[in-house]
N, CA, C and O of each residue as an XYZ file, in Angstrom:
692
protein
N       0.851     -1.173      0.000
C       0.000      0.000      0.000
C       0.896      1.234      0.000
O       1.861      1.329      0.758
N       0.553      2.155     -0.854
C       1.290      3.414     -0.903
C       0.690      4.420      0.077
O      -0.411      4.225      0.592
N       1.429      5.492      0.324
C       0.909      6.547      1.193
C      -0.349      7.173      0.581
O      -1.280      7.524      1.307
N      -0.381      7.314     -0.746
C      -1.563      7.884     -1.410
C      -2.772      6.957     -1.254
O      -3.886      7.430     -1.031
N      -2.563      5.647     -1.369
C      -3.661      4.702     -1.173
C      -4.160      4.754      0.269
O      -5.365      4.688      0.513
N      -3.247      4.871      1.215
C      -3.616      4.982      2.621
C      -4.530      6.198      2.826
O      -5.558      6.100      3.495
N      -4.152      7.334      2.250
C      -4.973      8.548      2.375
C      -6.340      8.353      1.711
O      -7.360      8.793      2.242
N      -6.355      7.694      0.550
C      -7.615      7.431     -0.146
C      -8.535      6.559      0.699
O      -9.726      6.845      0.820
N      -7.988      5.499      1.282
C      -8.801      4.637      2.150
C      -9.384      5.445      3.309
O     -10.579      5.364      3.590
N      -8.540      6.217      3.974
C      -9.012      6.982      5.129
C     -10.085      7.990      4.732
O     -11.100      8.116      5.417
N      -9.871      8.701      3.641
C     -10.860      9.670      3.171
C     -12.182      8.964      2.858
O     -13.250      9.451      3.230
N     -12.113      7.825      2.180
C     -13.314      7.073      1.821
C     -14.035      6.575      3.069
O     -15.252      6.722      3.181
N     -13.303      5.995      3.997
C     -13.917      5.450      5.211
C     -14.580      6.546      6.038
O     -15.670      6.342      6.573
N     -13.942      7.690      6.148
C     -14.548      8.786      6.910
C     -15.809      9.315      6.211
O     -16.759      9.729      6.876
N     -15.816      9.300      4.881
C     -17.040      9.678      4.149
C     -18.159      8.675      4.416
O     -19.318      9.062      4.569
N     -17.818      7.386      4.471
C     -18.835      6.368      4.770
C     -19.391      6.553      6.175
O     -20.595      6.421      6.391
N     -18.516      6.858      7.132
C     -18.979      7.124      8.502
C     -19.922      8.322      8.491
O     -20.997      8.274      9.090
N     -19.524      9.395      7.813
C     -20.341     10.615      7.774
C     -21.706     10.363      7.126
O     -22.683     11.038      7.450
N     -21.770      9.389      6.208
C     -23.037      9.091      5.533
C     -23.961      8.225      6.387
O     -25.130      8.038      6.053
N     -23.426      7.696      7.498
C     -24.220      6.814      8.346
C     -24.201      5.360      7.908
O     -24.958      4.548      8.440
N     -23.348      5.014      6.947
C     -23.259      3.636      6.460
C     -22.722      2.730      7.576
O     -21.658      3.006      8.131
N     -23.441      1.657      7.910
C     -22.929      0.725      8.922
C     -21.846     -0.176      8.309
O     -22.077     -0.834      7.295
N     -20.684     -0.195      8.926
C     -19.590     -1.052      8.473
C     -18.559     -1.140      9.582
O     -18.588     -0.375     10.547
N     -17.659     -2.076      9.427
C     -16.502     -2.174     10.297
C     -15.299     -2.518      9.440
O     -15.427     -3.205      8.426
N     -14.138     -2.043      9.842
C     -12.898     -2.319      9.116
C     -12.218     -3.501      9.795
O     -12.080     -3.529     11.018
N     -11.793     -4.478      8.993
C     -11.059     -5.624      9.510
C      -9.814     -5.822      8.664
O      -9.532     -5.015      7.779
N      -9.080     -6.868      8.920
C      -7.911     -7.165      8.109
C      -6.701     -6.331      8.471
O      -6.656     -5.669      9.508
N      -5.715     -6.383      7.575
C      -4.417     -5.767      7.848
C      -4.498     -4.245      7.906
O      -3.744     -3.618      8.649
N      -5.406     -3.639      7.130
C      -5.535     -2.179      7.206
C      -6.006     -1.767      8.600
O      -5.483     -0.813      9.175
N      -6.986     -2.480      9.139
C      -7.462     -2.179     10.498
C      -6.358     -2.429     11.523
O      -6.226     -1.688     12.496
N      -5.579     -3.462     11.299
C      -4.455     -3.755     12.194
C      -3.456     -2.596     12.157
O      -2.975     -2.158     13.202
N      -3.144     -2.101     10.961
C      -2.168     -1.016     10.849
C      -2.673      0.272     11.488
O      -1.881      1.030     12.048
N      -3.968      0.533     11.417
C      -4.507      1.722     12.076
C      -4.327      1.644     13.592
O      -4.172      2.665     14.261
N      -4.348      0.425     14.121
C      -4.178      0.232     15.569
C      -2.717     -0.001     15.946
O      -2.355      0.077     17.120
N      -1.894     -0.284     14.968
C      -0.473     -0.542     15.185
C       0.303      0.107     14.038
O       0.714     -0.584     13.105
N       0.509      1.428     14.097
C       1.106      2.157     12.973
C       2.510      1.698     12.575
O       2.973      2.027     11.483
N       3.191      0.951     13.435
C       4.528      0.456     13.080
C       4.482     -0.691     12.073
O       5.504     -1.046     11.486
N       3.300     -1.268     11.874
C       3.170     -2.327     10.879
C       3.543     -1.746      9.516
O       2.961     -0.746      9.096
N       4.498     -2.352      8.823
C       4.933     -1.795      7.529
C       3.795     -1.759      6.501
O       3.016     -2.704      6.378
N       3.724     -0.654      5.777
C       2.694     -0.523      4.743
C       2.788     -1.635      3.707
O       1.777     -2.016      3.118
N       3.999     -2.162      3.476
C       4.175     -3.213      2.466
C       3.374     -4.465      2.799
O       3.106     -5.267      1.905
N       2.982     -4.658      4.064
C       2.195     -5.821      4.466
C       0.694     -5.613      4.274
O      -0.095     -6.537      4.476
N       0.301     -4.400      3.884
C      -1.117     -4.083      3.696
C      -1.429     -4.095      2.195
O      -0.954     -3.242      1.446
N      -2.232     -5.071      1.770
C      -2.533     -5.209      0.340
C      -3.780     -4.432     -0.069
O      -3.892     -3.986     -1.211
N      -4.713     -4.272      0.864
C      -6.000     -3.660      0.530
C      -6.674     -3.211      1.813
O      -6.073     -3.242      2.886
N      -7.919     -2.797      1.696
C      -8.720     -2.413      2.860
C      -9.981     -3.262      2.845
O     -10.717     -3.269      1.858
N     -10.232     -3.977      3.936
C     -11.371     -4.889      4.036
C     -12.421     -4.330      4.980
O     -12.115     -3.876      6.083
N     -13.674     -4.373      4.520
C     -14.812     -3.946      5.329
C     -15.771     -5.120      5.471
O     -15.815     -6.009      4.621
N     -16.535     -5.111      6.554
C     -17.675     -6.016      6.684
C     -18.893     -5.138      6.906
O     -18.868     -4.196      7.699
N     -19.969     -5.469      6.184
C     -21.226     -4.718      6.243
C     -22.365     -5.689      6.475
O     -22.213     -6.891      6.256
N     -23.508     -5.178      6.918
C     -24.662     -6.063      7.070
C     -25.108     -6.584      5.702
O     -25.005     -5.868      4.706
N     -25.598     -7.818      5.646
C     -26.019     -8.409      4.373
C     -27.388     -7.898      3.937
O     -28.348     -8.663      3.844
N     -27.464     -6.618      3.676
C     -28.716     -5.947      3.362
C     -28.602     -5.327      1.967
O     -27.824     -4.392      1.778
N     -29.362     -5.830      0.984
C     -29.241     -5.306     -0.385
C     -29.435     -3.794     -0.497
O     -28.744     -3.151     -1.287
N     -30.353     -3.213      0.269
C     -30.571     -1.765      0.199
C     -29.332     -1.005      0.683
O     -28.936     -0.008      0.079
N     -28.723     -1.482      1.777
C     -27.517     -0.815      2.290
C     -26.345     -1.002      1.325
O     -25.547     -0.084      1.139
N     -26.237     -2.177      0.713
C     -25.155     -2.426     -0.232
C     -25.360     -1.636     -1.523
O     -24.385     -1.246     -2.166
N     -26.595     -1.400     -1.906
C     -26.888     -0.522     -3.046
C     -26.443      0.899     -2.713
O     -25.796      1.555     -3.530
N     -26.784      1.374     -1.524
C     -26.376      2.712     -1.090
C     -24.852      2.821     -1.017
O     -24.279      3.830     -1.428
N     -24.197      1.782     -0.494
C     -22.733      1.764     -0.445
C     -22.160      1.910     -1.854
O     -21.246      2.704     -2.080
N     -22.700      1.143     -2.795
C     -22.222      1.209     -4.174
C     -22.386      2.616     -4.735
O     -21.475      3.140     -5.376
N     -23.536      3.226     -4.498
C     -23.775      4.586     -4.977
C     -22.774      5.571     -4.369
O     -22.236      6.430     -5.068
N     -22.532      5.439     -3.066
C     -21.579      6.331     -2.392
C     -20.176      6.156     -2.955
O     -19.494      7.137     -3.252
N     -19.744      4.907     -3.100
C     -18.393      4.645     -3.614
C     -18.251      5.147     -5.050
O     -17.238      5.754     -5.398
N     -19.247      4.900     -5.872
C     -19.184      5.378     -7.252
C     -19.120      6.901     -7.297
O     -18.401      7.462     -8.124
N     -19.853      7.571     -6.427
C     -19.819      9.036     -6.368
C     -18.440      9.555     -5.955
O     -18.071     10.684     -6.280
N     -17.675      8.712     -5.229
C     -16.320      9.085     -4.811
C     -15.263      8.630     -5.818
O     -14.065      8.752     -5.560
N     -15.702      8.108     -6.960
C     -14.760      7.737     -8.005
C     -14.292      6.295     -8.003
O     -13.400      5.940     -8.773
N     -14.872      5.454     -7.156
C     -14.504      4.040     -7.110
C     -15.256      3.281     -8.210
O     -16.412      3.588     -8.501
N     -14.598      2.298     -8.812
C     -15.224      1.385     -9.767
C     -15.596      0.129     -8.977
O     -14.717     -0.586     -8.494
N     -16.893     -0.137     -8.845
C     -17.389     -1.225     -7.988
C     -17.867     -2.386     -8.852
O     -18.586     -2.198     -9.834
N     -17.445     -3.605     -8.459
C     -17.863     -4.816     -9.166
C     -18.332     -5.870     -8.169
O     -18.061     -5.790     -6.971
N     -19.043     -6.855     -8.702
C     -19.469     -8.026     -7.938
C     -18.952     -9.225     -8.713
O     -19.407     -9.496     -9.824
N     -18.009     -9.939     -8.132
C     -17.327    -11.053     -8.817
C     -16.732    -10.583    -10.136
O     -16.841    -11.252    -11.163
N     -16.097     -9.411    -10.081
C     -15.407     -8.817    -11.220
C     -16.346     -8.448    -12.374
O     -15.888     -8.203    -13.489
N     -17.650     -8.406    -12.112
C     -18.632     -8.037    -13.123
C     -19.248     -6.686    -12.755
O     -19.403     -6.372    -11.575
N     -19.598     -5.891    -13.766
C     -20.269     -4.613    -13.479
C     -21.552     -4.846    -12.678
O     -22.189     -5.895    -12.784
N     -21.907     -3.860    -11.889
C     -23.077     -3.957    -11.024
C     -24.262     -3.226    -11.649
O     -24.125     -2.129    -12.191
N     -25.423     -3.859    -11.559
C     -26.673     -3.211    -11.936
C     -27.429     -2.919    -10.644
O     -27.693     -3.816     -9.843
N     -27.767     -1.653    -10.460
C     -28.488     -1.242     -9.253
C     -29.977     -1.166     -9.540
O     -30.366     -0.870    -10.669
N     -30.813     -1.423     -8.558
C     -30.474     -1.802     -7.182
C     -30.066     -3.275     -7.093
O     -30.488     -4.114     -7.889
N     -29.229     -3.549     -6.091
C     -28.812     -4.928     -5.823
C     -29.958     -5.687     -5.167
O     -30.742     -5.110     -4.415
N     -30.051     -6.974     -5.451
C     -31.067     -7.826     -4.827
C     -30.381     -8.938     -4.052
O     -29.194     -9.201     -4.246
N     -31.132     -9.586     -3.177
C     -30.591    -10.721     -2.425
C     -30.101    -11.800     -3.393
O     -29.083    -12.441     -3.130
N     -30.800    -12.009     -4.493
C     -30.382    -12.994     -5.487
C     -29.070    -12.637     -6.151
O     -28.264    -13.519     -6.447
N     -28.843    -11.337     -6.391
C     -27.569    -10.890     -6.970
C     -26.402    -11.202     -6.041
O     -25.314    -11.555     -6.496
N     -26.636    -11.070     -4.738
C     -25.567    -11.117     -3.744
C     -25.280    -12.510     -3.188
O     -24.169    -12.772     -2.725
N     -26.254    -13.396     -3.226
C     -26.143    -14.697     -2.554
C     -24.896    -15.470     -2.997
O     -24.666    -15.695     -4.186
N     -24.107    -15.865     -2.001
C     -22.941    -16.705     -2.227
C     -21.747    -16.012     -2.864
O     -20.776    -16.675     -3.229
N     -21.798    -14.717     -3.001
C     -20.698    -14.003     -3.671
C     -19.797    -13.243     -2.692
O     -18.754    -12.730     -3.097
N     -20.167    -13.164     -1.456
C     -19.358    -12.698     -0.329
C     -19.035    -11.201     -0.280
O     -19.135    -10.607      0.794
N     -18.654    -10.566     -1.389
C     -18.209     -9.179     -1.277
C     -18.339     -8.419     -2.587
O     -18.380     -8.993     -3.676
N     -18.402     -7.106     -2.432
C     -18.264     -6.170     -3.545
C     -16.807     -5.713     -3.531
O     -16.214     -5.559     -2.463
N     -16.238     -5.498     -4.697
C     -14.855     -5.002     -4.767
C     -14.869     -3.649     -5.460
O     -15.464     -3.484     -6.525
N     -14.204     -2.685     -4.836
C     -14.087     -1.342     -5.401
C     -12.608     -1.052     -5.663
O     -11.738     -1.377     -4.855
N     -12.352     -0.437     -6.804
C     -10.967     -0.113     -7.178
C     -10.866      1.361     -7.577
O     -11.764      1.938     -8.190
N      -9.723      1.935     -7.194
C      -9.427      3.315     -7.589
C      -7.934      3.550     -7.425
O      -7.388      3.324     -6.345
N      -7.267      3.999     -8.481
C      -5.842      4.351     -8.437
C      -4.981      3.258     -7.777
O      -4.093      3.568     -6.983
N      -5.236      2.005     -8.098
C      -4.460      0.892     -7.545
C      -4.899      0.449     -6.163
O      -4.409     -0.557     -5.651
N      -5.805      1.177     -5.559
C      -6.329      0.803     -4.237
C      -7.493     -0.172     -4.423
O      -8.271     -0.057     -5.370
N      -7.596     -1.134     -3.501
C      -8.665     -2.136     -3.543
C      -9.405     -2.103     -2.205
O      -8.807     -2.240     -1.138
N     -10.718     -1.917     -2.298
C     -11.589     -1.895     -1.127
C     -12.537     -3.084     -1.256
O     -13.429     -3.082     -2.104
N     -12.342     -4.109     -0.408
C     -13.211     -5.282     -0.422
C     -14.297     -5.100      0.627
O     -14.014     -4.969      1.819
N     -15.536     -5.094      0.168
C     -16.691     -4.800      1.016
C     -17.503     -6.082      1.195
O     -18.433     -6.349      0.433
N     -17.144     -6.868      2.203
C     -17.791     -8.165      2.430
C     -19.123     -7.981      3.140
O     -19.291     -7.095      3.978
N     -20.053     -8.837      2.781
C     -21.344     -8.887      3.462
C     -21.642    -10.303      3.934
O     -22.638    -10.535      4.620
N     -20.790    -11.244      3.574
C     -20.832    -12.623      4.074
C     -19.437    -12.924      4.608
O     -18.443    -12.511      4.011
N     -19.356    -13.637      5.724
C     -18.068    -13.941      6.332
C     -18.142    -15.337      6.937
O     -19.107    -15.670      7.625
N     -17.123    -16.152      6.681
C     -17.116    -17.530      7.177
C     -16.854    -17.631      8.678
O     -17.086    -18.681      9.277
N     -16.374    -16.549      9.289
C     -15.962    -16.614     10.693
C     -16.919    -15.934     11.657
O     -16.897    -16.214     12.855
N     -17.764    -15.038     11.143
C     -18.633    -14.295     12.046
C     -19.843    -13.765     11.274
O     -19.807    -13.632     10.051
N     -20.900    -13.469     12.004
C     -22.027    -12.787     11.372
C     -21.934    -11.297     11.714
O     -21.105    -10.892     12.529
N     -22.783    -10.494     11.091
C     -22.704     -9.047     11.248
C     -22.857     -8.621     12.705
O     -22.095     -7.778     13.178
N     -23.821     -9.184     13.424
C     -24.069     -8.759     14.811
C     -22.866     -9.027     15.709
O     -22.455     -8.159     16.478
N     -22.302    -10.229     15.610
C     -21.133    -10.572     16.432
C     -19.932     -9.713     16.037
O     -19.174     -9.262     16.896
N     -19.767     -9.494     14.750
C     -18.665     -8.663     14.266
C     -18.792     -7.242     14.804
O     -17.842     -6.689     15.358
N     -19.968     -6.665     14.636
C     -20.191     -5.285     15.076
C     -19.939     -5.141     16.581
O     -19.395     -4.133     17.032
N     -20.334     -6.147     17.344
C     -20.116     -6.106     18.795
C     -18.630     -6.167     19.146
O     -18.236     -5.754     20.236
N     -17.805     -6.677     18.235
C     -16.380     -6.818     18.495
C     -15.556     -5.694     17.854
O     -14.331     -5.782     17.775
N     -16.230     -4.654     17.405
C     -15.548     -3.471     16.871
C     -15.490     -2.388     17.943
O     -16.274     -2.381     18.892
N     -14.559     -1.493     17.767
C     -14.482     -0.310     18.628
C     -14.097      0.871     17.750
O     -13.575      0.698     16.649
N     -14.362      2.071     18.251
C     -14.048      3.277     17.492
C     -12.620      3.693     17.787
O     -12.215      3.820     18.943
N     -11.867      3.903     16.719
C     -10.471      4.324     16.835
C     -10.188      5.237     15.642
O     -10.461      4.864     14.501
N      -9.653      6.405     15.891
C      -9.371      7.385     14.842
C     -10.627      7.738     14.040
O     -10.555      8.044     12.850
N     -11.775      7.689     14.715
C     -13.032      8.037     14.071
C     -13.601      6.959     13.161
O     -14.491      7.229     12.353
N     -13.083      5.725     13.291
C     -13.518      4.624     12.437
C     -13.872      3.395     13.267
O     -13.256      3.150     14.304
N     -14.867      2.615     12.815
C     -15.205      1.365     13.511
C     -14.254      0.246     13.068
O     -14.319     -0.224     11.932
N     -13.376     -0.171     13.980
C     -12.355     -1.172     13.665
C     -12.577     -2.442     14.475
O     -12.949     -2.386     15.647
N     -12.347     -3.584     13.841
C     -12.333     -4.840     14.577
C     -11.169     -4.793     15.565
O     -10.087     -4.303     15.241
N     -11.400     -5.298     16.753
C     -10.368     -5.253     17.794
C      -9.133     -6.057     17.368
O      -9.223     -7.064     16.667
N      -7.989     -5.568     17.821
C      -6.686     -6.113     17.453
C      -6.604     -7.626     17.633
O      -6.217     -8.331     16.701
N      -6.957     -8.134     18.799
C      -6.843     -9.575     19.057
C      -7.709    -10.382     18.091
O      -7.318    -11.468     17.663
N      -8.873     -9.856     17.751
C      -9.756    -10.562     16.814
C      -9.172    -10.590     15.412
O      -9.298    -11.588     14.703
N      -8.533     -9.496     15.008
C      -7.880     -9.477     13.695
C      -6.793    -10.543     13.651
O      -6.711    -11.310     12.691
N      -5.967    -10.593     14.679
C      -4.868    -11.563     14.704
C      -5.399    -12.997     14.760
O      -4.853    -13.885     14.105
N      -6.453    -13.227     15.533
C      -7.041    -14.568     15.589
C      -7.592    -14.975     14.227
O      -7.420    -16.118     13.804
N      -8.246    -14.056     13.548
C      -8.795    -14.371     12.233
C      -7.676    -14.669     11.232
O      -7.809    -15.579     10.413
N      -6.588    -13.922     11.288
C      -5.452    -14.181     10.402
C      -4.860    -15.563     10.681
O      -4.467    -16.270      9.753
N      -4.798    -15.942     11.938
C      -4.283    -17.266     12.281
C      -5.205    -18.371     11.760
O      -4.731    -19.406     11.291
N      -6.509    -18.154     11.840
C      -7.467    -19.148     11.349
C      -7.405    -19.300      9.831
O      -7.459    -20.415      9.312
N      -7.292    -18.177      9.123
C      -7.266    -18.213      7.662
C      -5.943    -18.801      7.178
O      -5.924    -19.685      6.321
N      -4.844    -18.305      7.729
C      -3.535    -18.895      7.478
C      -2.973    -18.768      6.076
O      -2.120    -19.568      5.693
N      -3.420    -17.788      5.291
C      -2.817    -17.570      3.968
C      -1.389    -17.057      4.160
O      -1.067    -16.541      5.231
N      -0.527    -17.185      3.150
C       0.856    -16.699      3.294
C       0.942    -15.241      3.740
O       1.777    -14.906      4.581
N       0.099    -14.373      3.195
C       0.138    -12.959      3.603
C      -0.261    -12.805      5.075
O       0.308    -11.979      5.789
N      -1.244    -13.605      5.533
C      -1.657    -13.557      6.943
C      -0.518    -14.029      7.839
O      -0.249    -13.433      8.882
N       0.141    -15.095      7.428
C       1.252    -15.621      8.228
C       2.415    -14.637      8.272
O       3.107    -14.552      9.286
N       2.643    -13.887      7.186
C       3.692    -12.856      7.201
C       3.366    -11.772      8.220
O       4.258    -11.291      8.919
N       2.106    -11.387      8.308
C       1.687    -10.388      9.299
C       1.871    -10.949     10.708
O       2.353    -10.248     11.598
N       1.490    -12.210     10.911
C       1.646    -12.824     12.235
C       3.116    -12.936     12.629
O       3.465    -12.728     13.792
N       3.977    -13.262     11.668
C       5.423    -13.311     11.965
C       5.921    -11.927     12.362
O       6.697    -11.790     13.308
N       5.470    -10.889     11.632
C       5.870     -9.530     11.989
C       5.390     -9.205     13.401
O       6.145     -8.664     14.208
N       4.125     -9.537     13.697
C       3.556     -9.264     15.013
C       4.352     -9.979     16.103
O       4.632     -9.410     17.159
N       4.712    -11.234     15.832
C       5.491    -12.016     16.800
C       6.825    -11.330     17.096
O       7.221    -11.224     18.256
N       7.507    -10.871     16.073
C       8.799    -10.210     16.261
C       8.641     -8.851     16.925
O       9.447     -8.477     17.777
N       7.609     -8.114     16.541
C       7.426     -6.752     17.063
C       6.957     -6.733     18.506
O       7.328     -5.838     19.265
N       6.138     -7.717     18.897
C       5.549     -7.664     20.233
C       6.151     -8.667     21.204
O       5.816     -8.653     22.388
N       7.014     -9.518     20.737
C       7.573    -10.551     21.603
C       6.757    -11.821     21.478
O       5.527    -11.781     21.451
N       7.445    -12.948     21.403
C       6.794    -14.224     21.111
C       5.694    -14.586     22.097
O       4.616    -14.998     21.671
N       5.922    -14.449     23.390
C       4.907    -14.888     24.353
C       3.664    -14.001     24.290
O       2.545    -14.501     24.396
N       3.850    -12.683     24.117
C       2.689    -11.797     24.009
C       1.896    -12.107     22.743
O       0.665    -12.128     22.766
N       2.600    -12.349     21.643
C       1.908    -12.645     20.384
C       1.091    -13.918     20.508
O      -0.054    -13.957     20.058
N       1.645    -14.946     21.098
C       0.910    -16.208     21.225
C      -0.278    -16.067     22.161
O      -1.337    -16.642     21.907
N      -0.119    -15.311     23.237
C      -1.258    -15.156     24.145
C      -2.344    -14.289     23.523
O      -3.531    -14.492     23.782
N      -1.938    -13.318     22.697
C      -2.925    -12.456     22.051
C      -3.781    -13.237     21.075
O      -4.992    -13.027     21.009
N      -3.174    -14.132     20.320
C      -3.931    -14.839     19.287
C      -4.228    -16.286     19.655
O      -4.804    -17.019     18.852
N      -3.847    -16.705     20.852
C      -4.217    -18.017     21.376
C      -3.902    -19.148     20.391
O      -4.767    -19.953     20.045
N      -2.636    -19.184     19.952
C      -2.205    -20.224     19.027
C      -1.439    -21.316     19.739
O      -0.877    -21.099     20.813
N      -1.419    -22.473     19.144
C      -0.547    -23.521     19.606
C       0.874    -23.160     19.246
O       1.085    -22.458     18.257
N       1.878    -23.614     20.018
C       3.271    -23.313     19.673
C       3.591    -23.779     18.245
O       3.077    -24.792     17.772
N       4.444    -23.016     17.585
C       4.941    -23.324     16.244
C       3.861    -23.268     15.161
O       4.065    -23.800     14.070
N       2.725    -22.641     15.438
C       1.698    -22.514     14.392
C       2.203    -21.623     13.265
O       1.927    -21.871     12.091
N       2.925    -20.611     13.625
C       3.470    -19.739     12.585
C       4.899    -19.626     12.849
O       5.611    -18.941     12.114
């Protein structure tokens, strides 16, 4: 992630907050907002979770498009308004602008909207998933990029603190 992409994400997220759009930020971008020492090179995109509501996702699409984002559903152009049938089983909308990628999930394999929202807190004027939950989710998913973030966290915070924060078995990462 570049510094310009970081500014674009922040500007976009604050506009969504100002519009009253319900969402929470998760993933490495949310982790970096709570831990600014995390290198930008480890942040590939910005991930949001939103309620699985077609009307709200239609409004989100309209807001993002008005801000210059190109929004797709499974890499296909979107026809508004969105319906439950359009969204079923597709997990997220993807928005792109100037190399920045905003993944707007409305389905999640690890949590539902209510539980997710309850595990967010406000930080820097944004609803962010709590640090320990982000790290636990990265450990569960276990993709190479997630493991790179966990290795960085382990080195930056000390091995015992990292393991207790994410409740992993020894040698998981």
